[in-house]
C-alpha positions in Angstrom: 23.7 -4.0 9.5 24.9 -7.6 9.5 21.7 -8.6 7.8 22.1 -5.9 5.1 25.6 -7.2 4.4 24.4 -10.8 4.0 21.5 -9.7 1.9 23.7 -7.6 -0.4 26.2 -10.4 -0.7 23.5 -12.9 -1.5 22.1 -10.7 -4.2 25.5 -10.2 -5.8 26.3 -13.9 -5.7 22.9 -14.7 -7.2 23.4 -12.2 -10.0 26.9 -13.5 -10.8 25.3 -17.0 -10.9 27.5 -18.3 -8.1 24.5 -19.2 -6.0 21.1 -20.6 -6.8 18.1 -18.5 -5.8 17.4 -21.0 -3.0 21.0 -20.8 -1.6 21.0 -17.0 -1.9 17.8 -16.8 0.0 19.3 -19.0 2.8 22.4 -16.8 2.9 20.2 -13.7 3.2 18.1 -15.3 6.0 15.0 -15.0 3.9 12.4 -17.4 2.5 12.7 -18.0 -1.2 9.5 -15.9 -1.8 10.9 -13.1 0.3 14.1 -13.2 -1.7 12.3 -13.2 -5.0 10.3 -10.2 -3.8 13.5 -8.4 -2.9 14.9 -9.1 -6.4 11.6 -7.9 -8.0 11.7 -4.6 -5.9 15.3 -4.1 -7.1 14.4 -5.0 -10.7 16.7 -8.0 -10.8 15.4 -10.8 -13.0 14.8 -14.2 -11.3 15.5 -16.1 -14.5 18.4 -16.0 -16.8 16.6 -17.6 -19.7 16.8 -16.0 -23.1 14.2 -16.1 -25.8 16.5 -18.6 -27.6 16.6 -20.9 -24.6 12.8 -20.8 -24.4 12.4 -21.5 -28.1 14.8 -24.5 -27.9 12.8 -25.9 -25.0 9.6 -25.5 -26.9 11.1 -27.3 -29.9 12.3 -30.1 -27.7 8.8 -30.6 -26.4 7.3 -30.9 -29.9 
């Protein structure tokens, strides 16, 4: 049960952008890959980039 609480807290803190994905994985006691898989299973995006962000980055690289 303690692990579930830590995992839930880590996901919530990650979603609210209070923790990076790496720190959230540490809090949950998971590897980064395991945490990313957990997010994917729960349909939580691992990136907060918007299309505008991507287009701005592309334009900067030109």
